[in-house]
C-alpha positions in Angstrom: 5.5 -10.1 15.9 5.2 -6.9 13.8 1.6 -5.2 13.2 0.7 -3.3 10.5 -2.3 -1.1 10.6 -3.6 0.4 7.4 -5.7 3.6 7.4 -7.0 6.1 5.1 -9.5 4.5 3.0 -13.0 5.4 2.0 -15.5 6.6 -0.6 -14.1 9.0 -3.3 -15.5 10.1 -6.5 -13.5 9.2 -9.6 -10.6 11.0 -10.5 -10.3 11.8 -6.8 -7.4 11.1 -4.1 -6.8 9.4 -1.1 -3.8 8.7 1.0 -3.5 5.3 2.6 -1.0 5.0 5.3 0.7 1.5 6.8 2.2 1.8 10.5 4.4 -0.5 12.0 4.5 -1.5 15.4 8.3 -2.1 15.2 11.5 -0.6 14.0 11.5 -2.1 10.4 15.3 -2.8 9.2 16.9 -1.8 5.7 16.8 -4.9 3.8 13.1 -5.2 4.3 10.7 -3.9 2.1 7.0 -2.5 2.2 4.7 -3.7 -0.1 1.0 -2.8 -0.9 -1.5 -5.3 -2.4 -5.4 -4.7 -3.0 -8.0 -7.2 -3.6 -11.3 -6.2 -5.1 -14.2 -8.6 -4.8 -14.5 -11.8 -6.7 -10.6 -10.9 -7.7 -7.2 -12.3 -6.8 -5.0 -10.2 -4.6 -2.8 -8.1 -6.9 0.5 -6.4 -6.4 0.1 -2.5 -6.0 3.3 -0.8 -5.3 6.8 -1.8 -3.2 9.7 0.3 -1.7 12.8 -0.7 -0.2 13.3 0.4 3.5 17.0 1.4 3.3 17.4 2.8 -0.3 13.8 3.6 -1.1 13.8 1.8 -4.0 10.2 1.6 -5.7 8.3 -0.5 -8.0 4.6 -0.1 -9.0 2.2 -2.0 -11.0 1.4 -0.8 -14.9 -1.8 -0.6 -13.6 -1.2 2.4 -11.1 2.0 3.9 -13.0 1.8 7.8 -13.3 -0.8 8.0 -10.7 0.2 6.3 -7.5 3.1 7.0 -5.3 4.9 5.1 -2.7 7.1 6.5 0.2 8.1 6.0 3.6 9.2 7.7 7.1 11.8 5.6 8.2 11.6 7.9 11.5 8.2 6.7 12.4 8.2 3.6 10.3 5.2 4.1 8.2 4.9 3.7 4.6 2.3 5.5 2.7 0.5 5.5 -0.5 -0.9 8.7 -2.2 -3.3 7.7 -4.8 -4.1 10.4 -7.4 -6.6 10.2 -10.6 -8.5 7.3 -8.8 -10.8 4.8 -11.3 -13.8 2.3 -10.1 -11.1 -0.4 -11.3 -9.4 0.8 -8.0 -12.0 -0.3 -6.0 -10.6 -2.7 -3.4 -9.2 -3.6 0.1 -5.6 -2.6 0.3 -3.3 -4.2 2.5 0.2 -3.6 3.4 2.8 -6.6 3.7 6.6 -6.7 4.8 9.1 -8.4 2.7 11.8 -10.0 4.4 14.2 -12.3 2.4 11.5 -13.0 -0.1 8.5 -13.8 2.3 5.7 -12.0 2.9 5.9 -12.6 6.8 3.5 -9.8 8.2 -0.1 -8.4 6.7 -2.3 -5.4 7.8 -5.6 -6.2 7.9 -6.6 -4.0 4.8 -8.2 -0.5 4.4 -11.1 -0.4 1.9 -11.1 1.8 -0.9 -14.5 3.0 -3.1 -14.1 4.9 -6.2 -17.5 5.7 -7.4 -18.2 6.6 -11.5 
């Protein structure tokens, strides 16, 4: 059972930056993808960004392209989400998850990001 632990959330003013981390408790394999989702109050959970563990191919939601950057540290089984130019609309609980063979098998508990205007 892989455990994922997110950290790095907090309160920041609009235009500011935060860096989220998600550490896995076990070795991740090349055919996995690590994905960040977020869920704002009263809204559906939405995809934010993803990265394949082996090759490092990335993908982003249109709403965060050019502002957020996902990266990985294979040696430490950790994925990061650098968030710049934060907007109040980015306020949400951010979750990381592992995608294995098209299924999201493991999820973290989430970290709160609050952006004030």
